[in-house]
NUDO-847566 format. One line per field, with one value per residue (C-alpha): x, y, z; residue in one letter. Coordinates in nm, 3 decimals, m for minus. Layout:
N
c1: (X;...)
c2: (Y;...)
c3: (Z;...)
residuo: (A;...)
***
This chain:
215
c1: (1.415;1.364;1.151;1.139;0.808;0.678;0.344;0.112;m0.141;m0.216;m0.500;m0.733;m0.648;m0.391;m0.172;m0.072;0.174;0.353;0.399;0.552;0.801;0.894;0.686;0.431;0.109;0.032;m0.171;m0.075;m0.330;m0.356;m0.601;m0.523;m0.412;m0.589;m0.509;m0.243;m0.171;0.196;0.418;0.739;1.010;0.878;1.212;1.293;0.953;1.008;1.341;1.191;0.880;1.090;1.259;0.975;0.662;0.351;0.481;0.792;0.802;0.922;1.045;0.845;0.991;0.772;0.972;1.243;0.988;1.013;1.007;0.675;0.649;0.429;0.332;0.249;m0.122;m0.223;m0.054;m0.264;m0.100;m0.134;m0.308;m0.100;0.247;0.220;0.378;0.261;0.003;m0.084;0.014;m0.162;0.063;m0.073;0.087;0.108;0.172;0.450;0.250;m0.072;m0.135;m0.260;m0.376;m0.177;m0.158;0.176;0.283;0.316;0.624;0.625;0.955;1.078;0.984;0.747;0.821;0.505;0.617;0.964;0.801;0.586;0.263;0.150;0.182;0.183;m0.140;m0.106;m0.454;m0.363;m0.103;m0.119;m0.216;m0.387;m0.217;m0.235;0.076;0.274;0.421;0.773;0.681;0.547;0.733;0.867;0.694;0.556;0.736;0.542;0.759;0.587;0.867;0.676;0.371;0.393;0.081;m0.158;m0.425;m0.210;m0.225;m0.125;m0.383;m0.352;m0.351;m0.039;0.168;0.457;0.407;0.668;0.622;0.367;0.206;m0.149;m0.351;m0.695;m0.851;m1.023;m0.759;m0.903;m0.847;m0.629;m0.295;m0.139;m0.207;m0.071;m0.298;m0.280;m0.086;m0.299;m0.140;m0.278;m0.416;m0.351;m0.608;m0.454;m0.673;m0.595;m0.471;m0.747;m1.014;m0.859;m0.858;m1.220;m1.321;m1.130;m1.293;m1.638;m1.569;m1.444;m1.730;m1.994;m1.746;m1.680;m2.051;m2.109;m1.826;m1.965;m2.153;m2.530;m2.671;m2.889;m3.184)
c2: (m0.685;m1.012;m1.308;m1.644;m1.831;m2.162;m2.228;m2.403;m2.674;m2.762;m2.555;m2.553;m2.753;m2.955;m2.642;m2.735;m2.983;m2.694;m2.516;m2.828;m2.819;m2.457;m2.320;m2.041;m2.053;m1.730;m1.575;m1.300;m1.086;m0.754;m0.520;m0.658;m1.014;m1.325;m1.449;m1.721;m1.953;m1.973;m2.058;m1.901;m1.996;m1.900;m1.780;m1.583;m1.416;m1.314;m1.159;m0.964;m0.856;m0.721;m0.484;m0.389;m0.398;m0.325;m0.012;m0.113;m0.291;m0.649;m0.826;m1.150;m1.419;m1.724;m2.027;m1.840;m1.614;m1.240;m1.039;m0.879;m0.571;m0.655;m0.519;m0.729;m0.666;m0.890;m1.136;m1.391;m1.473;m1.767;m1.643;m1.877;m1.856;m1.516;m1.667;m1.614;m1.863;m1.707;m1.402;m1.189;m1.015;m0.731;m0.699;m0.331;m0.123;0.132;0.375;0.366;0.536;0.332;0.387;0.250;0.298;0.446;0.430;0.757;0.810;1.083;1.268;1.555;1.661;1.945;2.190;2.102;1.738;1.833;2.036;1.741;1.922;1.705;1.372;1.306;1.142;0.983;0.963;0.843;0.567;0.526;0.760;0.648;0.814;0.797;0.791;0.590;0.266;0.405;0.710;0.527;0.662;0.425;0.632;0.979;1.170;1.408;1.652;1.763;1.989;2.297;2.229;2.483;2.434;2.170;2.069;2.187;1.939;1.853;1.769;1.593;1.930;2.027;1.731;1.788;1.502;1.407;1.525;1.314;1.183;1.294;1.216;1.072;1.131;1.432;1.711;1.814;1.471;1.493;1.312;1.395;1.629;1.724;1.596;1.733;1.498;1.351;1.345;1.099;1.284;1.129;1.232;1.302;1.273;1.535;1.393;1.577;1.420;1.076;1.120;1.229;0.926;0.689;0.846;0.807;0.442;0.366;0.543;0.266;0.007;0.212;0.250;m0.123;m0.197;0.037;m0.140;m0.099;0.095;m0.103;0.041)
c3: (m1.729;m1.915;m1.813;m1.993;m2.014;m2.148;m2.313;m2.070;m2.145;m1.781;m1.637;m1.338;m1.026;m1.218;m1.217;m0.862;m1.013;m1.181;m0.850;m0.696;m0.985;m0.912;m1.199;m1.164;m1.371;m1.556;m1.835;m2.078;m2.260;m2.438;m2.604;m2.949;m2.869;m2.744;m2.394;m2.368;m2.077;m1.981;m1.685;m1.557;m1.310;m0.965;m0.824;m1.137;m1.124;m0.761;m0.858;m1.147;m0.955;m0.666;m0.913;m1.146;m0.933;m1.140;m1.308;m1.505;m1.840;m1.871;m2.184;m2.178;m2.403;m2.469;m2.586;m2.779;m2.948;m2.991;m2.665;m2.579;m2.360;m2.061;m1.722;m1.420;m1.384;m1.095;m0.860;m0.673;m0.339;m0.104;0.214;0.429;0.275;0.103;m0.208;m0.566;m0.696;m1.032;m1.236;m1.498;m1.751;m1.964;m2.306;m2.405;m2.715;m2.679;m2.894;m2.693;m2.361;m2.070;m1.715;m1.425;m1.046;m0.938;m0.571;m0.379;m0.160;0.107;0.155;0.371;0.722;0.809;1.092;1.289;1.283;1.411;1.688;1.793;1.706;1.413;1.236;0.862;0.749;0.404;0.257;m0.092;m0.133;m0.512;m0.794;m1.115;m1.410;m1.788;m2.003;m2.255;m2.115;m2.148;m1.938;m1.632;m1.326;m1.060;m0.793;m0.732;m0.457;m0.236;m0.037;0.285;0.410;0.291;0.510;0.794;1.006;1.136;0.881;0.589;0.302;m0.052;m0.316;m0.651;m0.828;m0.627;m0.749;m0.986;m1.234;m1.497;m1.855;m2.042;m1.722;m1.636;m1.324;m1.399;m1.056;m0.896;m0.877;m0.539;m0.388;m0.077;m0.094;0.242;0.534;0.875;1.151;1.504;1.728;2.003;2.346;2.597;2.901;3.239;3.499;3.838;4.146;4.407;4.740;4.932;4.715;4.763;5.138;5.140;4.934;5.166;5.474;5.327;5.251;5.602;5.785;5.744;5.871;6.184;6.253;6.223;6.468;6.747;7.040;7.062;7.364;7.611;7.798)
residuo: (M;R;L;I;A;N;K;R;E;I;T;G;K;A;A;R;R;L;R;H;Q;G;R;L;P;A;V;V;Y;G;D;H;T;A;A;S;T;I;D;V;D;A;H;E;F;D;R;V;F;S;R;T;G;K;T;Q;L;I;D;L;V;I;E;D;G;R;P;S;K;V;L;I;K;E;V;Q;L;S;P;R;R;N;T;A;L;H;V;D;F;H;Q;V;S;L;R;E;K;L;Q;V;D;V;P;I;V;V;T;G;E;A;E;P;V;K;A;G;E;A;D;V;L;Q;V;L;H;A;L;R;V;E;C;L;P;T;D;I;P;D;A;I;E;V;D;V;S;G;L;D;H;V;D;A;G;I;R;V;S;D;L;N;L;P;S;G;V;T;A;V;V;D;P;E;E;L;V;V;K;L;A;A;R;R;V;A;E;V;E;E;V;E;P;A;A;E;A;A;E;E;G;A;A;E;A;P;A;A;E;E;A;S;P;Q;E;T;A)
***
C-alpha cells in the first residue's frame, strides 16, 4: 500500500486548520532517522489503515521523494467522533528485526461449546512477536476445535507461529480457555410453602377484625 504525504510546518493547536481541510497531521520517525512532521489526506489514510492495520508495511512517499517503509505505530482518535486526529508512523529497516503486537483470531468450535457446556474465553487478544518487517503476519489464528473438556486451554507455547516469527512473552501465558457455562437458576417456591406464608400473613388481620368480649 502507498500513502502520499506533505511536509508540515503547522504544529500545535494550529493543526486544527489542516483537519478542516481534510488533512491529517502526522509524524514519522525511525531508529536511525530524525522525526519529521507531515500531513496526509484523511480519507486516504482511513482507506489504507482499514487494510493494513498496525502490522502491514506502507510505502510512505513525502513530496515525490523515495518511498519509505513504515508501520502505523499509533493513531490518536477523537473521543466524540471516533475519527483520527493524529498519526505516528514508524520508519523501519527491512534488515532489522522489530517487535510488534499481532492480533489473535480464534477459529474452530470445541465439542463442549457445541454441547452447551462451555464458552470460549479469550484471555489474550494480541501477541507481541519479534521478526523482520516483511515477516509480520496479518493475524495469528488459534484453533480451539481440539479442546475437549471444560477448563482446557491453549498457551503461548502451543501456538504454531510462522517461520521467522518469535513470541516475546511468557510461553506459559494463557491465550484462550473453555470456561464452564453458567446457567441462571430460577428458584421455584413450592405451592404448599406459598399457602402457608399467605395464611400466616392473613392471621393477624383476622384477629384484629374479631369482636372483643364484654364482661
